[in-house]
C-alpha positions as CSV (number, residue, x, y, z in Angstrom):
1,D,0.0,-0.1,-0.3
2,G,3.1,2.2,-0.6
3,R,4.1,2.9,3.8
4,V,7.2,2.2,4.9
5,A,7.6,-1.1,6.8
6,P,10.0,-2.2,9.4
7,A,12.9,-4.2,8.3
8,G,12.7,-6.9,10.7
9,P,9.6,-8.7,10.2
10,L,10.7,-9.0,6.5
11,I,14.2,-10.5,7.3
12,A,12.8,-12.8,9.8
13,A,10.1,-14.2,6.6
14,A,12.9,-14.3,4.4
15,E,15.6,-16.1,6.6
16,K,12.6,-18.8,7.8
17,S,11.1,-19.4,4.4
18,G,15.3,-19.8,3.2
19,R,15.1,-16.6,1.1
20,A,17.5,-14.4,2.6
21,G,19.7,-14.8,-0.1
22,V,17.5,-13.1,-2.7
23,I,17.3,-9.7,-0.5
24,D,21.0,-9.5,-0.1
25,R,21.7,-10.4,-3.6
26,W,19.6,-7.3,-4.1
27,V,20.7,-4.8,-1.2
28,L,24.5,-5.7,-2.7
29,S,23.8,-5.0,-6.2
30,T,21.7,-2.2,-5.3
31,T,24.0,-0.5,-3.6
32,L,26.9,-1.0,-5.7
33,A,24.6,0.5,-8.4
34,W,23.9,3.6,-6.2
35,I,27.8,4.4,-5.5
36,E,28.5,4.0,-8.8
37,G,25.8,6.4,-10.0
38,N,26.7,9.0,-7.3
39,L,30.3,8.6,-7.1
40,Q,31.4,12.3,-7.5
41,S,29.2,13.3,-4.3
42,L,30.4,10.7,-2.4
43,S,34.1,11.9,-1.8
44,N,33.2,11.9,2.3
45,T,31.8,8.6,2.3
46,R,34.9,6.2,3.4
47,F,32.5,3.1,3.0
48,V,28.9,2.2,3.0
49,C,28.3,-0.7,5.2
50,M,25.7,-3.5,4.8
51,N,24.6,-6.5,6.5
52,L,25.4,-10.1,5.4
53,S,23.1,-12.8,6.7
54,G,24.3,-16.3,7.9
55,A,22.4,-18.3,5.4
56,S,24.1,-16.1,2.5
57,L,27.5,-16.5,4.0
58,N,27.3,-20.2,3.5
59,D,25.4,-20.8,0.9
60,E,28.3,-21.2,-2.3
61,R,25.8,-20.1,-4.8
62,F,25.4,-16.9,-3.1
63,V,29.4,-16.6,-2.8
64,Q,29.7,-16.8,-6.6
65,D,27.2,-14.5,-7.0
66,T,28.5,-12.1,-5.0
67,L,32.2,-12.4,-6.3
68,D,30.3,-11.9,-10.2
69,I,29.1,-8.8,-8.9
70,L,31.8,-7.2,-7.2
71,G,33.1,-8.1,-10.8
72,R,31.2,-5.6,-12.4
73,Y,31.9,-2.8,-9.7
74,T,35.2,-3.0,-9.0
75,H,35.8,0.9,-9.1
76,V,33.7,1.1,-6.5
77,A,33.9,-1.7,-4.6
78,S,36.3,-0.4,-1.9
79,R,33.3,1.9,-0.7
80,L,31.6,-1.3,0.5
81,C,32.1,-2.7,4.0
82,M,30.4,-6.1,4.6
83,E,28.9,-7.0,8.0
84,I,29.2,-10.8,9.5
85,T,28.0,-11.3,12.7
86,E,30.2,-12.8,15.4
87,S,27.7,-16.1,15.3
88,V,27.8,-16.7,11.9
89,A,31.9,-16.1,11.6
90,L,32.4,-18.9,14.2
91,H,29.9,-21.5,12.5
92,D,32.5,-22.0,9.8
93,L,35.9,-20.5,10.8
94,D,37.7,-21.6,7.2
95,N,34.7,-21.0,5.1
96,T,34.8,-17.4,6.5
97,R,38.0,-16.7,6.0
98,R,37.6,-17.6,2.6
99,F,35.1,-15.4,2.0
100,I,36.8,-12.6,3.6
101,D,40.0,-13.0,1.5
102,Q,38.0,-13.2,-1.9
103,V,35.9,-9.8,-1.2
104,R,38.5,-8.6,0.2
105,N,40.4,-8.9,-2.9
106,F,38.1,-6.2,-4.5
107,G,39.4,-4.3,-2.2
108,V,36.1,-4.5,-0.1
109,K,35.9,-4.1,3.7
110,V,34.6,-6.8,6.0
111,A,33.5,-5.6,9.4
112,L,32.6,-8.0,12.4
113,D,29.3,-7.2,13.7
114,D,28.1,-7.4,17.1
115,F,31.6,-8.0,18.3
116,G,31.8,-9.1,22.0
117,A,28.0,-10.7,22.1
118,G,29.6,-14.2,22.4
119,Y,31.9,-16.4,24.7
120,T,35.1,-16.6,22.2
121,S,35.5,-13.0,20.4
122,F,39.0,-12.8,21.4
123,S,40.4,-15.8,20.6
124,Y,38.9,-16.2,17.3
125,L,40.0,-12.9,16.1
126,K,43.5,-13.9,14.6
127,E,41.8,-16.2,12.2
128,L,39.9,-13.2,10.6
129,P,41.7,-10.6,8.8
130,A,38.6,-8.2,9.3
131,D,39.0,-4.4,9.0
132,V,36.8,-3.4,11.2
133,L,35.2,-4.5,14.8
134,K,31.7,-3.1,15.3
135,I,31.3,-3.4,19.5
136,D,27.9,-5.0,20.3
137,G,25.4,-2.1,21.4
138,N,24.6,-4.0,24.9
139,F,28.2,-2.2,26.0
140,I,27.4,1.1,25.0
141,V,23.8,1.5,26.0
142,N,23.8,3.4,29.6
143,I,27.9,2.9,29.5
144,N,28.5,5.8,31.9
145,A,26.8,3.9,34.3
146,H,28.7,0.5,33.9
147,P,32.2,0.8,34.9
148,A,33.1,-2.9,33.7
149,N,31.5,-1.7,30.7
150,V,33.5,1.0,30.5
151,A,36.6,-1.3,31.0
152,I,35.8,-4.3,28.4
153,V,34.9,-1.0,25.5
154,E,38.4,0.0,26.1
155,A,40.2,-3.7,25.9
156,I,38.4,-4.4,22.5
157,V,39.6,-1.0,21.5
158,N,43.0,-1.4,22.3
159,L,42.8,-4.9,21.2
160,A,41.5,-3.8,17.5
161,A,44.2,-1.3,17.2
162,N,47.0,-3.6,17.8
163,L,45.7,-5.6,15.1
164,G,45.1,-2.8,13.1
165,M,41.4,-2.7,12.8
166,K,39.1,0.5,13.2
167,T,36.0,-0.1,15.5
168,I,32.5,1.3,15.3
169,A,30.0,1.6,18.4
170,E,26.7,0.6,17.8
171,W,24.0,2.0,19.9
172,A,25.1,5.9,20.5
173,E,22.4,7.3,21.7
174,D,23.5,10.7,23.5
175,A,26.1,13.3,23.8
176,A,27.3,11.8,27.4
177,T,28.0,8.3,25.7
178,I,29.7,9.8,22.8
179,R,32.1,11.6,24.9
180,T,33.4,8.4,26.8
181,L,33.5,6.4,23.4
182,A,35.8,9.1,22.4
183,E,37.7,9.2,25.5
184,I,38.2,5.9,24.9
185,G,39.7,6.0,21.3
186,V,36.5,4.3,19.4
187,D,36.6,5.3,15.8
188,Y,33.1,5.7,14.8
189,V,29.6,5.5,16.4
190,Q,26.5,4.5,15.3
191,G,23.0,5.4,16.8
192,Y,20.2,7.7,16.9
193,A,22.4,10.4,18.5
194,V,23.5,10.7,14.7
195,A,20.6,10.6,12.4
196,R,17.7,8.0,12.3
197,S,17.4,5.9,9.3
198,Q,16.6,8.0,6.5
199,P,16.6,8.0,2.3
200,P,20.1,8.0,0.7
201,E,19.4,11.0,-1.0
202,K,19.9,13.2,2.0
203,L,23.8,11.5,1.8
204,L,24.3,13.2,-1.1
205,S,23.8,17.1,0.3
206,A,25.6,16.2,3.4
207,S,29.5,17.7,4.2
208,S,29.4,14.8,6.7
209,S,27.7,12.9,9.2
210,A,28.0,15.8,11.8
211,S,25.4,17.0,9.2
212,F,22.3,14.9,9.8
213,I,22.6,15.4,14.4
214,Q,19.8,17.3,15.1
215,R,20.8,17.6,19.0
216,E,22.3,20.8,20.3
217,D,24.2,19.1,22.9
218,V,25.5,16.3,20.5
219,L,26.7,18.9,17.8
220,Q,28.6,21.2,20.2
221,L,30.9,17.8,21.3
222,V,31.4,16.6,18.0
223,R,32.6,20.1,16.9
224,S,34.9,20.4,20.0
225,L,36.5,16.9,19.4
226,G,37.0,18.1,15.8
227,L,39.0,21.1,17.5
228,S,40.8,19.1,19.9
229,A,42.0,16.7,16.7
230,N,43.3,19.4,15.3
Protein backbone atom coordinates (compact mmCIF):
# COMPACT_ATOMS: atom_id res chain seq x y z
CA ASP A 1 0.00 0.00 0.00
CA GLY A 2 3.00 2.30 -0.35
CA ARG A 3 3.85 2.60 3.33
CA VAL A 4 7.38 2.05 4.65
CA ALA A 5 7.47 -1.08 6.82
CA PRO A 6 10.12 -2.09 9.37
CA ALA A 7 12.75 -4.41 7.95
CA GLY A 8 12.68 -6.82 10.91
CA PRO A 9 9.56 -8.86 10.03
CA LEU A 10 10.54 -9.03 6.35
CA ILE A 11 14.06 -10.28 7.10
CA ALA A 12 12.75 -12.79 9.66
CA ALA A 13 10.32 -14.20 7.10
CA ALA A 14 13.03 -14.36 4.44
CA GLU A 15 15.41 -16.21 6.74
CA LYS A 16 12.68 -18.64 7.85
CA SER A 17 11.75 -19.43 4.25
CA GLY A 18 15.35 -19.68 3.04
CA ARG A 19 15.08 -16.61 0.83
CA ALA A 20 17.46 -14.24 2.64
CA GLY A 21 19.95 -14.59 -0.19
CA VAL A 22 17.50 -12.92 -2.57
CA ILE A 23 17.48 -9.83 -0.36
CA ASP A 24 21.26 -9.88 0.10
CA ARG A 25 21.85 -10.06 -3.65
CA TRP A 26 19.48 -7.15 -4.23
CA VAL A 27 21.05 -5.04 -1.47
CA LEU A 28 24.56 -5.75 -2.74
CA SER A 29 23.89 -4.96 -6.40
CA THR A 30 21.63 -1.97 -5.66
CA THR A 31 24.09 -0.43 -3.20
CA LEU A 32 27.04 -0.77 -5.57
CA ALA A 33 25.00 0.64 -8.45
CA TRP A 34 23.96 3.60 -6.26
CA ILE A 35 27.55 4.26 -5.23
CA GLU A 36 28.67 4.08 -8.86
CA GLY A 37 25.92 6.46 -9.99
CA ASN A 38 26.65 9.02 -7.28
CA LEU A 39 30.40 8.65 -6.87
CA GLN A 40 31.13 12.33 -7.50
CA SER A 41 28.86 13.32 -4.60
CA LEU A 42 30.34 10.80 -2.16
CA SER A 43 33.85 12.18 -1.77
CA ASN A 44 33.44 12.29 2.04
CA THR A 45 31.93 8.80 2.30
CA ARG A 46 34.67 6.36 3.24
CA PHE A 47 32.52 3.24 3.13
CA VAL A 48 28.90 2.06 3.15
CA CYS A 49 28.03 -0.91 5.36
CA MET A 50 25.67 -3.75 4.50
CA ASN A 51 24.67 -6.66 6.70
CA LEU A 52 25.09 -10.17 5.39
CA SER A 53 22.81 -12.95 6.59
CA GLY A 54 24.32 -16.15 7.92
CA ALA A 55 22.43 -18.26 5.40
CA SER A 56 23.97 -16.32 2.53
CA LEU A 57 27.52 -16.63 3.79
CA ASN A 58 27.18 -20.41 3.95
CA ASP A 59 25.60 -20.66 0.49
CA GLU A 60 28.24 -21.40 -2.16
CA ARG A 61 25.96 -20.15 -4.95
CA PHE A 62 25.51 -16.85 -3.15
CA VAL A 63 29.24 -16.50 -2.60
CA GLN A 64 29.88 -17.01 -6.32
CA ASP A 65 27.13 -14.53 -7.23
CA THR A 66 28.69 -12.03 -4.83
CA LEU A 67 32.07 -12.35 -6.52
CA ASP A 68 30.40 -11.91 -9.92
CA ILE A 69 28.61 -8.75 -8.75
CA LEU A 70 31.80 -7.32 -7.26
CA GLY A 71 33.53 -8.08 -10.54
CA ARG A 72 31.07 -5.77 -12.30
CA TYR A 73 31.74 -2.95 -9.86
CA THR A 74 35.46 -3.27 -9.22
CA HIS A 75 36.02 0.51 -9.36
CA VAL A 76 33.64 1.20 -6.45
CA ALA A 77 33.91 -2.04 -4.47
CA SER A 78 36.38 -0.42 -2.07
CA ARG A 79 33.54 1.82 -0.82
CA LEU A 80 31.66 -1.23 0.48
CA CYS A 81 31.93 -2.78 3.94
CA MET A 82 30.28 -6.16 4.51
CA GLU A 83 29.19 -6.93 8.07
CA ILE A 84 29.36 -10.51 9.35
CA THR A 85 27.95 -11.36 12.76
CA GLU A 86 30.15 -13.12 15.27
CA SER A 87 27.92 -16.21 15.50
CA VAL A 88 28.00 -16.64 11.72
CA ALA A 89 31.77 -16.17 11.58
CA LEU A 90 32.28 -18.92 14.15
CA HIS A 91 29.91 -21.37 12.50
CA ASP A 92 32.49 -22.33 9.90
CA LEU A 93 35.73 -20.46 10.51
CA ASP A 94 37.49 -21.78 7.41
CA ASN A 95 34.57 -20.84 5.18
CA THR A 96 34.35 -17.37 6.73
CA ARG A 97 38.08 -16.76 6.32
CA ARG A 98 37.92 -17.87 2.67
CA PHE A 99 34.98 -15.55 1.99
CA ILE A 100 36.74 -12.60 3.65
CA ASP A 101 39.88 -13.20 1.60
CA GLN A 102 37.87 -13.37 -1.63
CA VAL A 103 35.91 -10.14 -1.15
CA ARG A 104 38.93 -8.25 0.18
CA ASN A 105 40.66 -9.02 -3.12
CA PHE A 106 38.15 -6.56 -4.61
CA GLY A 107 38.98 -3.94 -1.99
CA VAL A 108 35.84 -4.62 0.04
CA LYS A 109 36.16 -3.98 3.77
CA VAL A 110 34.83 -6.55 6.24
CA ALA A 111 33.37 -5.80 9.66
CA LEU A 112 32.71 -8.29 12.44
CA ASP A 113 29.29 -7.26 13.74
CA ASP A 114 27.99 -7.49 17.32
CA PHE A 115 31.50 -8.13 18.58
CA GLY A 116 31.62 -9.18 22.20
CA ALA A 117 28.17 -10.75 22.24
CA GLY A 118 29.56 -14.29 22.17
CA TYR A 119 31.95 -16.23 24.36
CA THR A 120 35.05 -16.72 22.22
CA SER A 121 35.43 -13.31 20.60
CA PHE A 122 39.06 -12.63 21.47
CA SER A 123 40.34 -16.08 20.55
CA TYR A 124 39.03 -16.16 16.99
CA LEU A 125 40.15 -12.66 15.98
CA LYS A 126 43.60 -13.83 14.97
CA GLU A 127 41.98 -16.21 12.48
CA LEU A 128 39.92 -13.59 10.63
CA PRO A 129 41.54 -10.71 8.71
CA ALA A 130 38.73 -8.20 9.29
CA ASP A 131 39.04 -4.45 8.89
CA VAL A 132 36.49 -3.29 11.43
CA LEU A 133 35.07 -4.45 14.76
CA LYS A 134 31.51 -3.32 15.54
CA ILE A 135 31.19 -3.36 19.32
CA ASP A 136 27.92 -4.90 20.48
CA GLY A 137 25.44 -2.24 21.53
CA ASN A 138 24.69 -3.89 24.85
CA PHE A 139 28.09 -2.66 26.04
CA ILE A 140 27.38 0.87 24.79
CA VAL A 141 23.87 1.62 26.09
CA ASN A 142 24.18 3.41 29.45
CA ILE A 143 27.93 2.77 29.37
CA ASN A 144 28.58 5.56 31.87
CA ALA A 145 26.47 3.77 34.47
CA HIS A 146 28.52 0.59 34.19
CA PRO A 147 32.29 0.93 34.78
CA ALA A 148 32.76 -2.71 33.75
CA ASN A 149 31.41 -1.90 30.29
CA VAL A 150 33.85 1.01 29.98
CA ALA A 151 36.70 -1.37 30.78
CA ILE A 152 35.44 -4.00 28.32
CA VAL A 153 35.01 -1.50 25.48
CA GLU A 154 38.44 -0.01 26.16
CA ALA A 155 39.98 -3.49 26.01
CA ILE A 156 38.25 -4.19 22.70
CA VAL A 157 39.44 -0.86 21.27
CA ASN A 158 43.04 -1.50 22.31
CA LEU A 159 42.94 -5.03 20.91
CA ALA A 160 41.50 -3.82 17.61
CA ALA A 161 44.14 -1.10 17.31
CA ASN A 162 46.93 -3.63 17.90
CA LEU A 163 45.46 -5.83 15.17
CA GLY A 164 45.16 -2.93 12.73
CA MET A 165 41.36 -2.74 12.87
CA LYS A 166 39.00 0.21 13.23
CA THR A 167 36.17 0.17 15.76
CA ILE A 168 32.51 1.18 15.50
CA ALA A 169 30.33 1.48 18.61
CA GLU A 170 26.67 0.63 18.04
CA TRP A 171 23.69 2.18 19.85
CA ALA A 172 25.30 5.53 20.64
CA GLU A 173 22.26 7.45 21.87
CA ASP A 174 23.47 10.61 23.63
CA ALA A 175 26.31 13.11 23.98
CA ALA A 176 27.64 11.65 27.24
CA THR A 177 28.03 8.24 25.62
CA ILE A 178 29.81 9.70 22.61
CA ARG A 179 32.19 11.65 24.84
CA THR A 180 33.14 8.49 26.75
CA LEU A 181 33.61 6.52 23.52
CA ALA A 182 35.82 9.28 22.11
CA GLU A 183 37.93 9.29 25.27
CA ILE A 184 38.30 5.51 25.06
CA GLY A 185 39.47 5.81 21.45
CA VAL A 186 36.55 4.39 19.44
CA ASP A 187 36.90 5.38 15.76
CA TYR A 188 33.23 5.62 14.74
CA VAL A 189 29.83 5.71 16.44
CA GLN A 190 26.51 4.54 15.08
CA GLY A 191 23.16 5.37 16.64
CA TYR A 192 20.29 7.79 17.05
CA ALA A 193 22.59 10.41 18.54
CA VAL A 194 23.85 10.91 14.98
CA ALA A 195 20.78 10.08 12.89
CA ARG A 196 17.84 7.79 12.39
CA SER A 197 17.25 5.89 9.16
CA GLN A 198 16.57 8.15 6.20
CA PRO A 199 16.57 8.15 2.39
CA PRO A 200 20.04 7.70 0.86
CA GLU A 201 19.54 10.81 -1.28
CA LYS A 202 20.20 12.93 1.81
CA LEU A 203 23.78 11.65 1.83
CA LEU A 204 24.39 13.36 -1.50
CA SER A 205 23.92 16.88 -0.13
CA ALA A 206 25.63 16.38 3.25
CA SER A 207 29.16 17.61 3.87
CA SER A 208 29.73 15.10 6.68
CA SER A 209 27.91 12.79 9.09
CA ALA A 210 27.59 15.76 11.44
CA SER A 211 25.17 17.29 8.94
CA PHE A 212 22.51 14.87 10.16
CA ILE A 213 22.84 15.59 13.88
CA GLN A 214 19.76 17.31 15.30
CA ARG A 215 20.59 17.55 19.00
CA GLU A 216 22.54 20.68 19.88
CA ASP A 217 24.53 19.07 22.72
CA VAL A 218 25.73 16.29 20.44
CA LEU A 219 26.60 18.76 17.69
CA GLN A 220 28.61 20.94 20.06
CA LEU A 221 30.45 17.89 21.36
CA VAL A 222 31.36 16.74 17.86
CA ARG A 223 32.60 20.22 17.01
CA SER A 224 34.75 20.33 20.13
CA LEU A 225 36.20 16.91 19.35
CA GLY A 226 37.04 18.11 15.88
CA LEU A 227 38.82 21.19 17.23
CA SER A 228 40.79 19.15 19.77
CA ALA A 229 41.84 16.73 17.03
CA ASN A 230 43.30 19.63 15.03
